[in-house]
C-alpha positions in Angstrom: 0.1 0.0 0.1 1.3 3.4 -1.0 2.4 5.8 1.7 -0.5 8.7 2.2 0.6 11.9 0.5 1.7 14.4 3.2 1.5 18.3 2.9 3.6 21.0 5.2 1.3 24.0 6.6 2.7 26.9 8.0 1.0 29.8 9.7 2.1 33.2 8.0 -0.6 35.4 9.6 -1.5 36.2 13.0 -5.5 34.5 13.8 -6.0 37.9 15.9 -9.0 39.7 14.5 -10.3 36.9 12.5 -13.5 34.7 12.6 -13.9 32.5 15.9 -14.2 29.4 13.6 -11.3 30.6 11.2 -9.4 30.5 14.8 -10.9 26.7 15.5 -10.2 25.5 11.9 -6.3 26.8 12.3 -6.1 24.7 16.0 -7.8 22.1 14.1 -5.0 21.7 11.7 -2.5 21.9 14.6 -1.1 25.1 14.0 -0.7 27.1 17.3 1.6 30.3 16.6 2.7 32.3 13.9 5.8 30.3 11.7 4.7 27.1 12.8 4.8 24.5 10.5 3.3 21.0 10.8 2.6 18.3 8.4 -0.7 16.9 7.7 -1.9 14.0 5.8 -3.7 14.9 2.2 -7.1 14.3 2.5 -10.6 15.9 1.5 -11.6 16.8 4.9 -8.1 18.6 5.4 -8.1 20.2 2.0 -11.7 21.6 3.0 -9.9 23.1 6.3 -7.0 24.4 4.3 -9.5 26.2 1.6 -11.1 27.9 4.6 -8.0 29.8 6.1 -5.7 29.5 3.0 -5.4 33.4 3.4 -3.7 32.7 6.9 -1.5 29.4 5.8 1.2 28.3 3.4 0.9 25.2 1.9 4.0 23.1 0.7 4.2 19.6 -0.3 5.9 17.5 2.6 9.5 15.9 1.8 9.0 12.4 2.7 
C-alpha cells in the first residue's frame, strides 16, 4: 500500500481579528503560533480546512 501524501502547512499570518471559526480551524490543523509548521495527511477534510483559512497559511508538499 502506498504511503499517504502529506502536506506541510505554515501559519504565516496571525489569527488575531479573524472569525472564531477560522481560529478554530487553524487550531484543528495543529497550528499554534505564527511561523509554526506541521505536516498533515492530504485528505478531502483537511483540504476543506485548508481552503477555509487559505489566507492565513502557506501550503507546500512535504518532503518524505
